[in-house]
Backbone as CSV, one residue per row, in Angstrom:
resi,resn,N_x,N_y,N_z,CA_x,CA_y,CA_z,C_x,C_y,C_z
1,MET,217.085,-6.005,133.342,216.009,-5.099,134.455,216.434,-4.713,135.099
2,SER,215.629,-3.517,135.704,216.199,-2.837,136.957,215.166,-2.957,137.753
3,ARG,216.053,-3.575,139.005,215.559,-3.844,140.072,215.963,-2.935,141.435
4,ARG,214.931,-2.694,142.378,215.329,-2.030,143.512,214.314,-2.331,144.172
5,SER,215.205,-2.701,145.997,214.799,-2.630,146.682,213.272,-2.291,147.799
6,SER,212.264,-2.554,148.070,211.693,-2.296,148.389,211.221,-2.100,150.346
7,LYS,212.361,-2.167,150.596,212.717,-2.207,152.519,212.978,-0.922,152.758
8,PRO,212.646,-0.446,153.738,212.857,0.868,154.634,214.235,1.153,154.112
9,PRO,215.208,1.740,154.422,216.228,1.567,154.460,216.787,2.055,156.105
10,ALA,217.380,0.944,156.622,218.231,1.053,157.875,219.410,0.629,157.687
11,LEU,220.383,0.719,158.924,221.424,0.123,159.381,221.697,-1.411,158.914
12,HIS,222.414,-2.069,158.256,222.151,-3.238,157.743,222.437,-4.290,158.791
13,PRO,222.147,-5.300,159.044,221.970,-5.923,160.168,223.449,-6.437,160.687
14,ARG,224.080,-6.937,159.296,225.577,-7.282,160.367,226.428,-6.158,160.654
15,ASN,225.880,-4.679,160.443,227.157,-3.760,160.808,227.250,-3.969,161.971
16,ARG,228.551,-3.452,162.505,228.577,-3.587,164.065,228.336,-2.553,165.113
17,TYR,228.174,-1.013,164.369,227.427,-0.363,164.954,226.119,-0.151,164.891
18,GLN,225.427,-0.485,166.504,224.102,-0.834,166.074,223.680,-0.037,167.452
19,GLY,222.952,1.516,167.793,222.930,2.097,168.556,223.832,3.058,168.781
20,ARG,224.130,3.241,170.329,225.105,4.469,170.571,226.767,3.878,170.566
21,TYR,227.570,4.404,170.486,228.912,4.822,170.619,229.446,4.162,171.967
22,ASP,230.331,3.803,172.100,230.432,3.352,174.029,231.650,3.780,173.957
23,PHE,231.361,4.998,173.531,232.901,6.572,174.206,233.539,5.781,175.371
24,PRO,233.229,5.208,176.526,234.058,5.065,177.543,235.607,3.668,177.348
25,LEU,234.341,2.437,176.200,235.212,1.783,175.820,236.131,1.896,174.826
26,LEU,235.869,2.663,173.648,237.012,3.082,172.729,237.561,4.043,173.314
27,ALA,237.715,4.432,174.358,238.944,5.423,174.932,240.020,4.580,175.368
28,ARG,239.163,3.296,176.090,240.314,2.686,176.673,241.019,1.650,175.742
29,LYS,240.476,1.764,174.199,241.123,1.044,173.175,242.103,2.053,172.721
30,CYS,241.961,3.907,171.919,242.446,4.770,171.751,242.369,6.004,172.807
31,PRO,243.551,6.298,173.619,243.397,6.521,174.692,243.405,8.357,174.959
32,PRO,243.882,8.869,173.234,243.436,10.261,172.681,242.400,10.660,172.423
33,LEU,241.130,8.801,172.541,239.564,10.164,172.454,239.282,10.436,174.020
34,LYS,240.036,10.182,174.364,239.469,10.905,176.049,239.604,12.113,175.824
35,ALA,239.874,12.979,175.553,240.243,14.786,175.610,239.235,14.973,174.613
36,PHE,238.627,14.434,173.990,237.047,14.698,173.216,235.650,14.490,173.972
37,ILE,235.649,13.604,174.465,234.849,13.126,175.390,234.196,14.143,176.186
38,ARG,233.007,14.012,176.150,232.168,15.002,177.068,230.792,15.319,177.142
39,GLN,230.100,15.314,178.175,228.317,14.964,178.336,227.637,15.475,177.766
40,GLY,226.224,15.305,177.127,225.738,15.665,176.274,224.567,16.126,177.093
41,LYS,223.410,16.926,176.333,222.372,16.991,177.009,221.749,16.027,177.806
42,ASP,221.798,14.883,177.379,221.010,13.705,177.654,221.719,13.267,178.760
43,GLY,222.743,13.884,179.692,223.576,12.949,180.230,224.481,11.759,179.832
44,GLN,224.314,11.693,178.151,224.944,10.109,178.428,226.922,10.990,177.469
45,THR,227.101,10.022,177.347,228.983,10.422,176.793,228.820,10.654,175.627
46,THR,229.319,11.763,174.914,229.536,11.984,173.397,230.785,12.273,173.390
47,ILE,230.743,13.194,171.763,232.109,13.846,171.402,230.754,14.990,170.570
48,ASP,232.060,16.021,169.619,231.483,17.175,169.491,231.266,16.741,168.031
49,PHE,230.482,15.995,167.035,230.210,15.688,165.641,230.629,16.971,165.015
50,THR,230.403,17.711,165.394,231.269,18.928,164.056,232.718,19.551,164.693
51,ASP,233.398,18.705,165.472,234.756,18.703,165.525,235.793,17.859,164.390
52,PRO,236.159,18.806,162.977,237.193,17.468,162.369,237.991,16.631,162.992
53,ALA,238.537,17.030,164.602,239.602,16.459,164.649,239.406,15.772,165.791
54,ALA,237.993,15.425,166.457,237.550,14.413,167.333,237.024,13.673,165.760
55,LEU,236.366,14.344,164.717,235.931,12.571,164.433,237.279,11.592,164.022
56,ARG,237.936,12.738,163.593,239.385,11.724,163.275,239.721,10.793,164.442
57,CYS,239.813,11.164,165.437,239.850,10.197,166.528,239.081,9.172,166.601
58,LEU,238.345,9.613,166.327,237.146,8.502,166.717,236.807,7.395,165.389
59,ASN,237.253,7.884,164.179,237.615,6.539,163.721,238.545,5.912,163.932
60,GLY,239.935,6.261,164.163,241.061,5.726,164.437,240.054,4.566,165.750
61,ALA,239.806,4.866,166.487,239.385,4.299,167.983,238.389,3.039,166.958
62,LEU,237.781,3.363,166.207,236.285,2.501,166.015,237.324,1.109,164.891
63,LEU,238.202,2.193,163.855,238.880,0.869,163.408,239.732,0.023,164.129
64,THR,240.423,0.490,165.469,241.175,-0.402,166.034,240.000,-1.365,167.056
65,HIS,239.308,-0.959,167.204,238.461,-1.460,168.347,237.378,-2.852,167.560
66,TRP,236.499,-2.403,166.335,235.622,-2.990,165.436,236.985,-4.072,164.686
67,TYR,237.702,-3.414,163.842,238.313,-4.200,162.639,240.556,-4.392,162.886
68,ASP,240.443,-4.570,164.211,241.976,-4.674,164.816,242.959,-3.467,163.434
69,ILE,242.836,-2.136,163.386,243.451,-1.386,162.750,244.078,-0.068,162.871
70,ASN,245.238,-0.491,163.141,245.861,0.284,163.727,247.201,1.403,163.132
71,GLY,246.924,2.974,164.127,247.372,3.766,163.070,246.644,4.066,161.907
72,TRP,245.527,4.178,162.232,244.984,5.239,161.033,245.226,6.253,161.263
73,GLN,245.736,7.535,160.275,245.913,9.064,160.417,245.502,8.964,158.833
74,ILE,244.937,10.518,158.790,244.951,10.971,157.403,245.025,12.716,157.627
75,PRO,245.264,13.535,156.842,245.850,15.260,156.601,244.484,15.340,157.237
76,ASP,244.608,16.796,157.809,243.300,17.202,158.781,242.733,17.533,157.180
77,ASN,242.772,17.761,155.678,242.046,18.515,154.988,241.871,17.150,154.023
78,ALA,241.740,16.106,154.544,241.346,15.024,154.346,239.673,14.225,154.524
79,LEU,238.503,13.494,153.650,237.915,13.125,153.652,237.806,12.019,154.899
80,CYS,237.240,13.060,155.912,237.116,11.829,156.666,235.845,11.362,156.974
81,PRO,235.357,9.930,156.088,234.230,9.095,156.421,233.430,8.884,157.799
82,PRO,232.071,8.690,157.574,231.701,8.143,158.781,231.847,6.676,158.658
83,ILE,232.282,5.826,159.969,232.638,4.400,159.549,231.327,3.706,158.974
84,PRO,230.998,3.865,159.944,229.050,2.716,160.105,228.382,3.011,158.460
85,GLY,228.476,4.445,158.042,227.952,4.498,156.377,228.682,3.678,155.660
86,ARG,229.621,3.801,155.739,231.127,2.876,154.732,231.083,1.512,154.973
87,ALA,230.562,0.799,155.886,230.469,-0.078,156.419,229.583,-0.954,155.727
88,ASP,228.185,-0.096,156.016,227.198,-0.333,154.951,227.069,-0.782,153.704
89,LEU,227.904,0.430,153.354,228.275,-0.088,151.573,228.485,-1.698,152.003
90,ILE,229.716,-1.764,152.163,230.278,-3.340,152.011,229.305,-4.136,152.872
91,HIS,228.650,-4.052,153.621,227.259,-5.236,153.876,226.510,-5.576,152.515
92,HIS,226.150,-4.294,151.862,225.448,-4.554,151.048,226.076,-5.227,150.043
93,LEU,227.203,-4.152,149.351,228.265,-5.089,148.843,228.420,-6.518,148.769
94,ALA,228.337,-6.853,149.794,228.116,-8.583,150.094,227.030,-9.272,149.455
95,ASP,225.633,-8.789,150.358,224.960,-9.533,149.775,224.202,-9.152,148.000
96,LEU,224.715,-8.525,147.641,224.932,-8.123,146.087,225.633,-9.625,145.387
97,LEU,226.631,-9.488,145.842,227.758,-10.547,145.542,227.313,-12.334,145.595
98,ALA,226.471,-12.097,146.937,225.833,-13.460,147.530,224.672,-13.543,146.540
99,SER,223.304,-13.033,146.203,223.351,-12.916,145.206,222.902,-13.518,143.583
100,SER,224.594,-13.356,143.793,224.934,-13.989,142.385,225.916,-15.552,142.310
101,HIS,226.003,-16.214,143.908,226.173,-17.078,144.611,225.268,-18.200,144.994
102,ASP,224.322,-18.065,144.896,223.685,-18.882,145.506,223.123,-18.739,147.179
103,GLY,223.088,-17.445,147.319,222.510,-17.111,148.908,223.987,-16.856,149.386
104,VAL,225.504,-17.474,149.468,225.987,-17.178,149.743,227.125,-15.955,149.798
105,ILE,227.783,-15.619,150.917,228.726,-14.386,150.510,229.930,-15.144,150.025
106,PRO,230.436,-14.613,149.149,231.903,-14.969,148.886,232.945,-14.500,149.426
107,LYS,233.793,-15.251,150.249,234.970,-14.796,151.042,235.707,-14.820,150.682
108,GLY,237.321,-14.573,151.324,238.543,-14.208,150.985,239.053,-14.079,149.384
109,ALA,240.544,-14.616,150.024,241.000,-13.442,148.608,241.620,-14.035,147.502
110,SER,240.396,-15.039,146.966,240.157,-15.144,146.130,239.361,-13.887,145.019
111,LEU,238.350,-13.145,146.084,237.525,-12.141,145.443,238.497,-10.764,145.660
112,ARG,238.483,-10.362,144.606,238.739,-8.500,143.991,238.633,-7.993,143.817
113,GLY,238.855,-6.482,144.719,237.696,-5.458,144.232,238.554,-4.534,144.073
114,LEU,237.876,-3.500,143.287,239.006,-1.905,142.313,237.883,-0.689,143.807
115,ASP,238.535,-0.124,144.440,237.985,1.268,145.110,238.633,2.349,144.187
116,VAL,237.645,2.372,143.667,237.957,4.275,142.766,237.754,5.203,143.236
117,GLY,239.053,6.053,143.623,239.158,6.948,144.549,238.847,6.882,145.928
118,THR,240.103,5.934,146.136,240.393,4.892,147.333,240.660,6.307,148.324
119,GLY,241.990,7.243,147.792,241.781,8.678,148.661,242.689,8.655,150.451
120,ALA,242.905,9.589,150.965,243.913,9.219,152.055,243.501,8.434,152.961
121,ASN,242.635,7.264,153.122,241.330,6.826,154.120,241.362,5.445,154.288
122,LEU,242.325,5.181,152.529,241.267,3.514,152.617,240.458,2.746,153.134
123,ILE,239.205,3.636,153.363,238.473,3.213,154.103,237.801,1.909,153.994
124,TYR,236.997,1.874,152.537,235.877,0.661,151.799,237.137,-0.263,152.136
125,PRO,238.587,-0.574,151.164,239.530,-1.866,151.580,239.749,-2.097,152.973
126,LEU,239.659,-0.874,153.474,239.822,-1.389,155.506,238.800,-2.645,155.955
127,ILE,237.615,-2.086,155.557,236.515,-2.827,156.137,236.163,-4.189,154.903
128,GLY,236.298,-3.608,154.011,235.858,-5.181,153.290,237.047,-6.151,153.439
129,ASN,238.191,-6.194,153.151,239.195,-6.886,153.700,238.837,-7.620,155.496
130,ALA,238.622,-7.255,156.033,238.428,-6.985,157.617,237.275,-8.108,157.913
131,GLU,236.361,-7.909,157.567,234.488,-8.365,156.853,235.130,-9.776,156.284
132,TYR,235.485,-9.849,155.081,235.280,-10.366,154.560,236.382,-10.910,154.059
133,GLY,237.646,-10.991,154.012,238.725,-11.793,153.824,239.567,-11.152,152.088
134,TRP,238.012,-9.930,151.758,238.806,-9.637,150.129,240.248,-8.779,149.789
135,GLN,240.247,-9.174,148.689,241.731,-8.090,148.188,240.617,-6.920,147.072
136,PHE,242.063,-6.249,147.683,241.722,-4.601,146.888,242.774,-4.023,146.474
137,VAL,242.179,-3.501,145.234,243.184,-2.304,144.613,242.639,-1.115,145.096
138,GLY,243.321,0.406,144.898,242.629,1.266,145.217,243.294,2.190,144.410
139,SER,242.845,2.861,143.919,243.187,3.625,142.439,242.607,5.233,142.962
140,ASP,243.843,6.081,143.168,243.767,7.858,142.895,244.498,8.319,141.935
141,ILE,243.783,9.938,142.030,244.591,10.755,141.058,245.818,11.689,141.898
142,ASP,245.197,11.548,143.413,245.975,12.133,144.251,247.105,11.599,144.826
143,ALA,248.574,12.029,144.341,249.750,11.258,144.850,249.235,11.278,146.235
144,ASP,249.286,12.602,147.033,249.166,12.364,148.384,248.499,11.832,149.147
145,ALA,247.446,11.414,148.692,246.197,10.771,149.242,247.184,9.157,149.624
146,LEU,247.731,8.813,148.032,247.982,7.248,148.112,249.343,7.316,148.574
147,ARG,249.717,8.297,148.936,250.959,7.935,150.272,250.402,8.290,151.741
148,ASN,249.890,8.392,151.995,248.987,8.801,153.107,248.735,7.565,153.340
149,GLY,247.838,6.730,152.450,247.657,4.906,152.552,248.471,4.455,152.356
150,THR,249.636,4.356,151.822,251.351,3.600,152.140,251.082,3.459,153.708
151,GLN,251.424,4.652,153.706,251.443,4.555,155.244,250.408,3.894,156.954
152,ILE,249.395,4.127,156.412,248.287,3.508,156.811,248.689,1.986,156.407
153,LEU,249.067,1.066,155.458,249.499,-0.126,155.103,250.572,-0.102,156.227
154,ALA,251.417,0.603,156.370,252.462,0.386,156.464,252.293,-0.121,158.210
155,ALA,251.177,0.605,158.982,251.400,0.252,160.432,250.782,-0.990,160.670
156,ASN,249.899,-1.705,159.305,249.432,-2.683,159.965,250.088,-3.865,158.233
157,PRO,251.214,-4.034,158.647,251.943,-5.056,157.939,251.153,-6.083,157.105
158,THR,250.124,-7.324,157.859,249.737,-8.103,157.372,248.527,-7.366,156.041
159,LEU,248.559,-6.170,156.305,247.398,-5.549,154.801,248.148,-5.431,153.739
160,GLN,249.585,-5.491,153.789,250.264,-4.239,152.572,250.255,-6.165,151.134
161,SER,249.925,-7.367,151.494,249.791,-8.202,150.624,248.296,-8.003,150.060
162,ARG,247.622,-7.628,150.515,246.090,-8.146,150.549,245.380,-6.398,150.315
163,ILE,246.414,-5.511,150.199,245.652,-3.880,149.349,246.638,-3.100,148.769
164,GLU,246.326,-2.960,147.218,247.373,-2.495,146.353,246.930,-1.411,146.476
165,LEU,248.009,0.093,146.012,247.280,1.263,145.790,248.150,1.815,143.991
166,ARG,247.352,1.893,143.703,247.800,2.879,142.011,247.165,3.828,141.805
167,ARG,248.191,4.733,140.882,247.981,6.302,141.163,247.273,6.371,139.590
168,GLN,246.355,6.829,139.274,245.764,7.022,137.966,246.216,8.208,137.331
169,ALA,246.639,8.268,136.533,248.019,9.212,135.880,246.889,9.682,134.870
170,ASP,245.188,9.856,134.340,244.859,10.540,133.610,243.602,10.917,134.151
171,PRO,243.362,12.249,135.123,242.487,12.640,135.927,240.725,12.647,134.548
172,ALA,241.054,12.392,133.663,239.760,11.760,132.865,239.294,10.466,133.020
173,CYS,240.306,9.769,133.392,240.063,8.115,132.970,239.457,7.555,134.335
174,ILE,238.742,6.359,134.130,238.153,6.052,135.527,238.534,4.519,135.486
175,PHE,238.529,3.609,135.096,239.445,2.514,135.000,240.392,2.199,133.633
176,THR,239.995,3.049,132.621,241.749,2.972,131.786,243.026,3.066,132.299
177,GLY,244.449,2.625,132.351,244.889,2.882,133.589,244.979,2.054,134.472
178,ILE,244.046,1.755,135.083,244.449,1.105,136.578,244.013,-0.382,135.869
179,ILE,242.810,-1.003,135.259,242.556,-2.091,134.895,243.416,-2.399,134.410
180,GLY,244.066,-3.637,134.183,245.466,-4.227,133.405,244.415,-5.026,132.236
181,ALA,245.119,-5.628,130.933,244.850,-5.972,130.541,244.334,-7.712,130.467
182,ASP,245.058,-7.990,131.222,244.449,-9.462,131.790,243.744,-9.455,132.881
183,GLU,243.635,-8.220,133.786,243.008,-8.076,135.159,241.532,-8.558,135.078
184,GLN,241.640,-8.791,136.747,239.541,-9.507,136.284,239.217,-8.868,138.284
185,PHE,238.400,-8.380,138.273,237.890,-7.921,139.526,236.706,-7.866,139.880
186,ASP,236.428,-8.635,140.635,235.144,-8.961,141.470,233.708,-8.300,141.633
187,PHE,234.213,-7.017,141.816,233.259,-5.681,141.903,234.149,-4.506,141.584
188,THR,233.635,-3.392,141.268,234.259,-1.827,141.394,233.398,-1.566,142.714
189,LEU,233.857,-0.609,143.268,232.905,0.418,143.765,233.752,1.466,144.162
190,CYS,232.884,2.464,144.496,233.074,4.010,144.420,232.462,5.078,145.249
191,ASN,233.148,6.090,145.745,232.067,7.028,146.378,232.379,9.103,145.793
192,PRO,231.807,8.956,144.724,231.682,9.734,143.567,231.977,11.033,144.373
193,PRO,232.693,11.983,143.773,232.366,13.484,144.337,230.538,13.962,143.758
194,PHE,230.558,14.599,144.959,229.090,15.071,144.820,228.617,16.218,144.395
195,TYR,229.392,17.672,144.677,229.453,18.880,143.790,229.884,18.707,142.841
196,ALA,229.664,19.724,141.773,229.612,20.601,140.650,230.953,21.489,141.052
197,SER,230.729,21.925,141.998,232.099,23.213,141.628,232.690,23.210,142.802
198,ALA,233.673,24.410,143.518,234.052,24.567,144.864,232.819,25.134,145.301
199,ASP,232.461,26.377,144.505,231.536,27.679,144.966,230.304,26.996,145.981
200,GLU,229.581,25.869,144.638,228.736,24.910,145.626,229.476,24.075,146.636
201,ALA,230.720,23.546,146.715,230.390,23.063,147.997,230.464,24.035,148.985
202,ARG,230.913,25.296,148.910,231.023,26.161,149.332,229.853,26.632,150.292
203,GLN,229.166,26.629,149.552,228.133,27.217,149.665,226.729,25.914,150.960
204,ALA,227.016,24.747,150.156,226.309,23.588,151.122,227.198,23.341,152.583
205,ASN,228.291,23.832,152.752,229.250,23.759,153.317,228.724,25.343,154.802
206,GLU,228.484,26.046,154.107,227.854,27.377,154.719,225.983,27.096,155.596
207,ARG,225.655,26.379,154.709,224.103,26.151,155.296,224.083,25.474,156.186
208,LYS,225.151,23.767,156.032,225.019,22.913,157.258,225.391,23.878,157.901
209,TRP,226.146,24.852,158.423,226.969,25.122,159.248,225.553,26.012,160.428
210,GLN,225.232,27.162,159.203,224.212,27.544,159.212,223.094,27.027,160.685
211,GLY,222.419,25.406,159.597,221.345,24.950,160.338,221.825,24.392,161.810
212,LEU,223.169,24.197,161.890,224.097,24.245,163.457,223.800,25.094,164.072
213,GLY,223.592,26.398,163.894,223.607,27.629,164.439,224.690,27.516,164.588
214,LYS,226.125,27.601,164.003,227.277,28.056,164.187,228.107,28.298,162.855
215,GLN,229.191,29.747,163.520,230.087,30.547,162.148,230.630,28.863,161.010
216,PRO,230.551,29.620,160.138,230.858,28.848,159.296,232.559,28.048,159.567
217,GLY,232.513,26.489,159.027,234.149,25.881,159.392,234.349,25.361,158.486
218,GLY,235.163,24.383,158.749,235.599,23.096,157.827,234.636,22.308,158.232
219,ARG,234.400,21.629,156.957,233.508,20.672,156.863,233.810,19.810,157.643
220,ASN,232.323,18.931,158.373,233.045,18.196,159.883,233.262,16.761,159.141
221,PHE,233.265,16.601,158.310,233.807,15.542,157.177,235.263,15.430,156.223
222,GLY,235.510,17.431,156.001,236.805,16.859,155.548,236.055,17.435,153.924
223,GLY,237.481,16.721,153.101,237.255,16.672,151.975,238.597,17.226,150.812
224,ARG,239.250,16.789,150.119,239.977,18.073,149.590,238.974,18.242,148.282
225,ALA,239.225,18.946,146.985,238.628,19.085,146.515,238.962,18.406,145.071
226,ASN,238.853,17.325,144.836,238.892,16.406,143.866,238.153,14.886,145.189
227,GLU,238.071,15.392,146.088,236.828,14.444,146.661,235.743,14.951,146.973
228,LEU,234.971,16.293,146.784,234.291,17.323,146.919,233.721,17.441,145.427
229,TYR,233.958,17.740,144.455,233.479,18.402,143.058,234.581,17.879,142.038
230,CYS,233.131,17.920,140.986,233.801,17.295,139.929,232.704,18.312,138.584
231,ALA,233.686,17.875,137.513,232.490,18.826,135.957,231.079,17.878,136.241
232,ASP,229.930,19.013,136.517,228.830,18.068,136.208,228.406,17.484,137.664
233,GLY,229.276,17.852,138.775,229.153,17.061,139.831,228.760,15.773,139.829
234,GLU,228.177,15.232,141.202,227.999,13.576,140.973,226.583,12.845,139.934
235,ALA,225.772,13.647,139.212,225.512,12.600,138.108,226.320,12.631,136.877
236,GLY,227.197,13.873,137.238,228.073,14.361,135.485,228.731,12.971,135.918
237,PHE,229.611,12.204,137.321,230.630,11.449,137.233,230.248,10.193,136.974
238,LEU,228.765,9.706,137.081,228.104,8.700,137.724,228.244,8.327,135.416
239,ARG,227.269,9.559,134.740,227.436,9.321,133.828,228.737,8.582,132.940
240,ARG,229.756,9.575,133.338,231.188,8.769,132.247,231.165,7.693,132.926
241,MET,231.491,7.007,134.517,231.550,5.896,134.637,230.527,4.818,134.088
242,ALA,229.688,5.007,134.071,228.347,4.253,133.176,229.371,4.130,131.597
243,GLU,229.973,4.975,131.388,230.234,4.804,129.597,231.474,4.283,129.892
244,GLN,232.345,4.768,130.435,233.462,3.883,130.630,234.098,3.009,131.031
245,SER,232.755,2.201,131.899,232.536,0.857,132.324,232.944,-0.086,131.135
246,ARG,232.289,0.283,130.214,231.600,-0.821,128.806,233.274,-1.279,128.373
247,THR,234.388,-0.622,128.567,235.435,-0.694,128.095,236.220,-1.739,128.598
248,CYS,235.755,-2.274,130.153,236.165,-3.013,130.259,235.285,-3.904,131.179
249,ALA,234.123,-4.314,129.632,232.927,-4.700,131.144,233.436,-6.342,131.111
250,SER,234.365,-7.167,130.378,233.873,-9.029,130.444,234.933,-8.712,131.764
251,GLN,235.909,-7.390,132.168,236.727,-7.808,133.044,236.364,-7.513,134.582
252,VAL,234.864,-6.819,134.620,234.189,-6.584,136.335,233.493,-7.662,136.543
253,PHE,232.759,-8.477,137.363,231.736,-8.659,137.376,230.818,-7.872,138.095
254,TRP,230.720,-7.490,138.662,229.463,-6.215,138.994,230.637,-5.145,139.377
255,PHE,229.871,-3.606,138.700,230.695,-2.407,138.950,229.224,-1.909,140.066
256,THR,229.918,-0.920,141.157,229.160,-0.261,142.118,229.847,0.986,142.397
257,THR,228.666,1.873,142.793,228.922,2.663,143.344,228.150,3.631,144.252
258,LEU,228.032,4.088,145.138,227.964,4.619,145.944,226.841,5.893,145.381
259,VAL,225.322,6.393,145.464,224.952,7.663,144.833,224.564,8.100,146.028
260,ALA,225.035,9.544,145.927,223.745,9.974,147.459,222.572,11.149,146.639
261,SER,222.738,11.651,145.980,221.422,11.783,145.733,220.764,11.194,144.576
262,ALA,219.275,11.248,144.416,218.369,10.168,144.083,218.223,10.795,142.722
263,SER,218.291,12.463,142.609,217.844,13.032,140.945,218.666,12.780,140.265
264,SER,220.215,11.768,141.031,221.386,11.535,139.861,220.879,10.178,139.185
265,LEU,220.217,9.504,139.694,219.756,8.121,139.220,218.625,8.428,137.853
266,LYS,218.297,9.741,137.147,217.466,9.099,136.809,217.568,8.678,135.283
267,ALA,218.907,9.039,134.901,218.700,8.104,133.727,219.757,7.290,133.613
268,LEU,219.949,6.859,134.981,221.083,5.925,134.747,220.897,4.747,133.960
269,PRO,220.064,3.860,134.518,219.438,2.374,134.366,219.396,2.364,132.703
270,GLU,218.309,3.424,131.931,218.107,3.496,131.118,219.804,3.771,130.202
271,GLN,220.233,4.864,130.681,221.579,4.464,130.085,222.867,3.440,130.159
272,LEU,222.718,2.823,131.358,223.187,1.791,131.151,222.830,0.181,130.194
273,ARG,221.157,0.299,130.348,221.234,-0.466,129.489,220.898,-0.612,128.108
274,ASP,221.109,0.545,128.133,221.516,1.455,126.207,223.118,0.597,125.943
275,LEU,223.848,0.503,126.624,225.024,0.103,126.357,225.650,-1.605,126.935
276,GLY,224.747,-1.533,127.065,224.829,-3.195,127.094,224.401,-3.502,128.198
277,ALA,224.488,-3.206,129.721,224.187,-4.319,130.611,223.260,-4.870,130.417
278,THR,223.198,-6.601,131.695,222.194,-6.779,131.317,221.393,-7.152,132.673
279,ASP,222.164,-6.411,133.981,221.616,-6.534,134.854,222.028,-4.710,135.823
280,VAL,220.627,-4.233,136.249,221.078,-3.034,137.096,220.047,-2.749,137.865
281,ARG,220.585,-2.732,139.380,220.315,-2.739,140.269,219.993,-1.358,141.134
282,ILE,219.138,-0.996,141.322,219.515,-0.219,143.127,219.205,-0.544,144.359
283,ILE,219.908,-0.229,145.275,219.654,-0.733,146.336,219.684,0.486,147.517
284,ASP,218.447,0.930,148.692,218.487,1.559,149.349,219.371,1.225,150.527
285,MET,219.979,2.215,150.996,220.745,2.334,151.980,220.021,3.520,153.155
286,GLY,220.186,3.317,154.568,220.252,4.770,154.987,220.774,4.534,156.576
287,GLN,221.120,5.887,157.343,221.741,5.588,158.525,220.938,6.969,158.991
288,GLY,220.086,6.537,160.399,218.930,7.884,160.548,218.669,8.430,159.290
289,SER,218.364,9.318,159.133,218.122,10.622,158.180,218.186,10.543,157.174
290,LYS,220.169,10.014,157.148,220.429,9.945,155.593,220.002,8.979,154.844
291,ARG,219.984,9.590,153.890,219.390,8.160,152.895,220.630,8.483,151.336
292,SER,220.748,6.885,151.221,221.339,7.164,149.768,221.537,5.926,149.484
293,ARG,222.249,5.367,148.036,221.740,4.411,147.363,223.390,3.618,146.890
294,LEU,223.153,2.314,146.754,224.736,1.548,145.607,223.516,0.957,144.498
295,LEU,224.400,1.260,143.793,223.680,1.361,141.887,224.985,0.559,141.560
296,ALA,224.477,-0.771,141.034,225.079,-2.210,140.885,224.747,-2.495,139.272
297,TRP,225.736,-2.490,138.266,225.618,-2.970,137.189,226.301,-4.313,136.253
298,THR,226.095,-5.030,135.250,227.319,-6.241,134.916,226.745,-6.025,133.331
299,PHE,227.664,-6.309,132.884,227.263,-6.201,131.484,227.451,-8.236,130.586
300,LEU,228.155,-8.750,132.034,228.226,-10.600,131.569,226.633,-11.547,131.811
301,ASN,226.154,-12.104,130.608,225.365,-12.755,131.114,225.346,-13.825,131.818
302,LYS,223.899,-14.699,131.845,223.884,-15.825,133.029,224.967,-16.943,132.459
303,LYS,225.338,-17.164,131.440,226.385,-18.043,131.317,227.626,-17.656,131.816
304,GLN,227.988,-16.438,131.340,229.211,-16.075,131.847,229.507,-15.465,133.338
305,ARG,228.469,-15.598,133.570,228.481,-15.271,135.193,229.122,-16.805,136.017
306,ARG,227.667,-17.562,135.736,228.524,-19.089,136.359,229.291,-19.818,135.750
307,ALA,230.261,-19.492,134.317,231.842,-19.170,134.435,232.396,-19.007,135.385
308,TRP,232.248,-17.605,135.672,232.842,-16.221,136.451,233.176,-17.142,137.840
309,ARG,232.285,-17.313,138.218,231.702,-17.959,139.741,232.941,-19.021,139.942
310,ARG,232.392,-20.375,139.146,233.061,-21.687,138.568,234.768,-21.096,138.999
311,ALA,235.298,-20.282,138.147,236.761,-20.016,138.091,237.341,-18.650,139.293
312,ARG,236.545,-18.572,140.062,237.249,-17.404,141.012,236.746,-17.919,142.265
313,TRP,234.818,-18.266,142.344,234.880,-17.528,143.599,235.017,-19.382,144.390
314,PRO,234.480,-19.274,145.749,234.724,-20.291,146.387,233.327,-21.106,146.113
315,ASP,233.403,-22.812,146.393,232.414,-23.577,145.844,231.088,-23.651,146.825
316,THR,229.951,-23.161,146.920,229.175,-22.906,148.201,228.774,-24.622,148.083
317,ARG,229.216,-26.029,147.870,228.963,-27.361,147.944,229.870,-27.997,149.035
318,ILE,230.908,-26.780,149.398,232.288,-27.817,150.086,231.209,-26.761,151.881
């Protein structure tokens, strides 16, 4: 049965970002941020949120301040994700796991997640490990992105045993070649490419800059080709992910993915049920005027879920 949240989307209550950024405090944590701070029209300190360099510096400061992660740097052309939005997905994912665990969020190293397309930023594994102690495997088809991720882990030695990076050798595959024959993952997550072509991504970028009254420039959050577009766009990627998830149905408790466009969801619940999914959920999320969704599904029946939980998750009676 497909279930959908009816609450109006807003930042998750456990999200560390609530309200305005404290830029003076962040600049003390990350001195390079000082160069980007200015006074806004309302008299409050701010940065230019259309400046990619300012956003990269802000992200580094937030990760240091909130999660004690140091040396976070990404290439100029790599996706620079908004930290509050990515943290929101992690918290909603934790609630999803809790719904299968007597309402208690399962924490600690016994839980293991797969971040499909982790990119150069490693943002989901970094936040997920910091907030809940989960272990991660991050996969990507881009060797340069994984090299940058390795540098982030090298700057944070305690994370090297908690986050593992794997190269996906076949761009057509999502799970095959990454999930081993005897491996189990408590969840997967993904931030899919949104556009169907480079031209579509370029046109969207131009419209955004025109809306801001500025000349077109680089995307304020950046992004390489494989991060921005793929055949048939987000909807096509999600269809392929649903189909391929069936091949490792018994090895993953919850498959999940971010869905940016509501239109991408239209046929997915029915497709997943036809593939044998026993539970499909759509969880609304939102940050300001932006709306997104977390799509989750499992192929395990109730008996299999109980057995999985007993074998892998912390005992709620302790």
